[in-house]
C-alpha positions in Angstrom: 0.3 0.4 -0.1 1.2 3.6 -1.2 1.5 5.6 2.6 3.0 9.0 1.2 2.7 11.1 -1.9 6.3 12.8 -1.7 6.8 15.8 -4.1 10.3 17.8 -5.0 11.4 21.0 -5.3 10.8 20.2 -9.0 7.5 19.3 -8.4 7.6 16.0 -9.3 5.9 13.4 -7.6 6.8 10.1 -5.7 4.8 7.5 -4.7 6.3 6.1 -1.2 5.7 3.0 0.6 8.4 2.0 3.2 12.5 2.6 3.7 14.6 5.6 2.8 13.3 7.9 0.1 16.2 8.5 -2.6 16.4 11.1 -4.8 18.2 13.6 -6.9 18.0 16.1 -3.9 18.7 13.5 -1.2 18.2 11.4 0.8 15.0 10.8 3.5 15.4 8.8 6.0 12.0 6.7 7.1 11.5 8.1 10.3 11.5 10.9 9.3 8.3 11.1 6.3 6.3 12.4 8.0 3.2 15.0 6.4 4.5 18.7 6.4 7.9 19.8 5.0 11.1 17.4 5.5 14.5 17.9 4.7 17.1 15.3 3.3 20.4 15.2 4.3 21.8 17.7 2.3 18.9 20.3 3.0 17.0 19.8 0.1 12.8 20.6 1.3 10.4 17.6 0.2 6.5 18.1 0.4 4.9 14.9 2.0 1.5 14.3 2.8 -1.2 10.8 3.8 -1.5 9.1 0.6 -5.9 8.9 0.3 -7.7 5.4 -2.1 -7.0 7.1 -4.8 -3.1 6.9 -4.9 -3.4 3.5 -4.0 -6.1 2.6 -6.8 -3.4 4.6 -9.6 -0.9 2.1 -8.7 -2.7 -0.9 -8.5 -1.4 -4.3 -11.0 -2.9 -3.9 -14.4 -4.1 -7.0 -16.3 -6.1 -5.8 -19.1 -7.2 -2.5 -20.4 -9.0 -0.6 -17.0 -12.2 1.9 -17.8 -10.8 5.1 -17.6 -11.9 7.3 -15.0 -13.5 9.9 -17.1 -16.4 6.9 -18.1 -16.4 6.0 -14.5 -17.1 9.3 -13.8 -20.1 9.2 -16.5 -21.6 5.7 -15.6 -21.8 7.3 -11.8 -23.2 9.7 -12.9 -25.9 9.4 -15.4 -27.5 5.8 -13.2 -27.2 7.5 -9.3 -25.6 5.2 -8.1 -25.1 4.7 -4.5 -25.0 3.4 -1.1 -26.7 0.2 -1.2 -26.8 0.3 -5.2 -27.0 -3.3 -6.1 -24.3 -3.9 -8.7 -23.0 -6.8 -11.0 -19.4 -5.6 -12.9 -18.9 -7.7 -15.8 -15.9 -8.0 -17.4 -13.9 -6.8 -14.3 -10.4 -7.4 -15.6 -8.2 -5.1 -12.8 -11.4 -4.2 -10.9 -10.8 -0.6 -11.3 -14.7 0.3 -12.0 -15.8 -2.4 -9.4 -13.2 -0.3 -6.6 -14.7 2.9 -7.5 -18.4 1.8 -7.3 -17.7 -0.1 -4.1 -16.1 3.2 -2.6 -18.9 4.9 -3.4 -21.5 2.4 -1.1 -22.3 0.4 -3.6 -23.0 -3.3 -3.1 -20.4 -4.7 -6.0 -20.5 -8.8 -7.0 -18.3 -9.3 -10.7 -17.9 -11.9 -13.0 -14.3 -12.8 -14.2 -13.7 -15.0 -16.4 -11.0 -15.3 -17.5 -8.3 -16.9 -14.0 -5.5 -13.9 -14.6 -7.7 -11.5 -14.7 -9.9 -12.5 -12.2 -6.9 -13.2 -9.7 -5.2 -9.7 -10.4 -9.0 -8.3 -9.2 -9.3 -10.7 -6.3 -6.1 -9.4 -5.1 -6.2 -5.1 -5.7 -10.1 -5.5 -4.4 -8.4 -7.3 -1.3 -5.4 -4.9 -0.8 -7.5 -1.8 -1.4 -10.0 -2.8 1.1 -13.3 -3.0 -0.3 -15.9 -5.2 0.2 -16.9 -7.2 -3.5 -18.0 -9.9 -4.0 -16.1 -11.8 -7.3 -16.6 -14.7 -9.3 -14.9 -16.7 -12.5 -17.4 -16.9 -13.7 -18.7 -16.8 -17.5 -21.5 -14.8 -17.0 -22.7 -15.5 -20.4 -24.0 -18.6 -18.9 -26.2 -16.7 -16.2 -26.5 -14.5 -13.5 -27.4 -15.4 -9.6 -28.3 -12.1 -8.6 -31.9 -10.7 -8.8 -33.2 -7.8 -8.1 -29.9 -6.0 -9.3 -30.1 -1.7 -9.5 -27.2 -1.9 -12.0 -25.5 -4.2 -14.3 -22.2 -2.8 -16.3 -20.5 -5.3 -19.0 -17.2 -4.1 -20.3 -17.3 -7.7 -22.9 -16.7 -8.0 -26.3 -20.4 -9.2 -27.3 -22.4 -7.6 -24.6 -24.7 -8.8 -26.1 -25.1 -12.1 -25.4 -25.6 -11.4 -21.8 -28.9 -9.6 -22.7 -31.1 -12.3 -21.4 -29.5 -12.9 -18.2 -29.6 -9.0 -18.1 -33.0 -9.5 -18.3 -34.0 -12.1 -15.8 -31.6 -10.3 -13.0 -32.3 -6.6 -13.2 -34.6 -5.1 -11.8 -37.7 -2.5 -13.2 -35.7 0.6 -14.3 -32.3 -1.2 -12.9 -29.7 0.7 -15.4 -27.1 -1.7 -18.4 -24.3 0.1 -19.1 -22.3 -1.7 -21.1 -18.4 -0.3 -21.8 -18.1 -0.4 -25.6 -14.5 0.4 -28.0 -16.0 0.3 -31.4 -18.7 1.8 -33.0 -19.5 -1.7 -34.7 -20.2 -3.5 -31.1 -22.4 -0.5 -30.2 -24.3 -1.3 -33.7 -24.3 -5.0 -32.9 -25.6 -4.3 -29.4 -28.3 -1.5 -29.8 -29.7 -3.9 -32.7 -30.1 -6.7 -30.4 -31.6 -4.3 -27.4 -35.8 -5.5 -27.9 -38.8 -3.6 -26.4 -37.3 -5.4 -22.6 -34.7 -2.4 -22.9 -35.8 1.4 -23.4 -32.0 3.0 -24.5 -31.5 6.0 -22.2 -27.9 7.5 -24.0 -25.0 6.7 -26.1 -22.1 8.7 -24.7 -18.5 9.6 -25.9 -16.2 11.2 -22.9 -13.7 13.5 -24.0 -10.9 15.1 -21.4 -8.9 18.5 -22.3 -7.2 19.9 -19.2 -5.7 23.6 -19.7 -2.1 24.9 -18.4 -2.6 28.5 -16.1 0.7 30.4 -16.1 0.0 34.0 -14.6 -0.7 34.9 -18.0 -0.2 32.3 -19.7 -3.2 30.3 -20.3 -4.0 27.8 -22.9 -5.7 24.0 -23.2 -2.7 21.4 -23.1 -1.4 19.7 -26.3 -2.2 16.7 -25.9 -6.2 15.7 -24.7 -7.2 12.6 -23.8 -9.7 11.8 -26.1 -11.6 8.0 -27.4 -11.5 5.6 -24.7 -14.9 3.7 -25.2 -18.0 4.5 -25.9 -20.5 4.0 -23.0 -24.2 3.0 -23.9 -26.6 3.2 -21.1 -30.1 1.5 -21.4 -33.0 0.9 -18.8 -35.5 -2.3 -18.0 -38.8 -1.7 -19.2 
């Protein structure tokens, strides 16, 4: 687990776990690494503060590509999920989406067929000390839980799970599919029947800005397409 964030005099950020900390600006002894301004052995100042959930989530073990925070934010705000929301997250991968949902109080169960990814997500979620049910199962073969509020599918062919989603979701519950290509979106929409209402299809783009006194400009590199998000509700 990440314990501290250490920032040097140049503004470089480091994640600290344990032991002495070594850098170009000197060494910090483990006993001296406490929140505040700390001097190295050569008298250089470092800023230190406690690591939080988001810092540890940033450094989780990676397996497959993870859901991006900009997309996760839209999922949370559109579905209104929160404390007590019953969620199934299929294709959990590294457990990134499950971690965010569990953090805000959702009751999350994940389905991950790939044994390697299952183990990675299990280890990550346990290290983050989150209460999440983790199943090494194929959601194409069925969903055990009933009366679910939200089901998220990060799968190659999510339409193959629609009959199971229908029997698992409560009336008005949300289905959210995370799809990298528009052809997948087209196939999914084609397979949604009269039991689902297509709520919206979105893509989130993010552009950061630089502000330096009177020099104000957008950053050269924009975080563009990561996935299409398809939202549907059971009717």
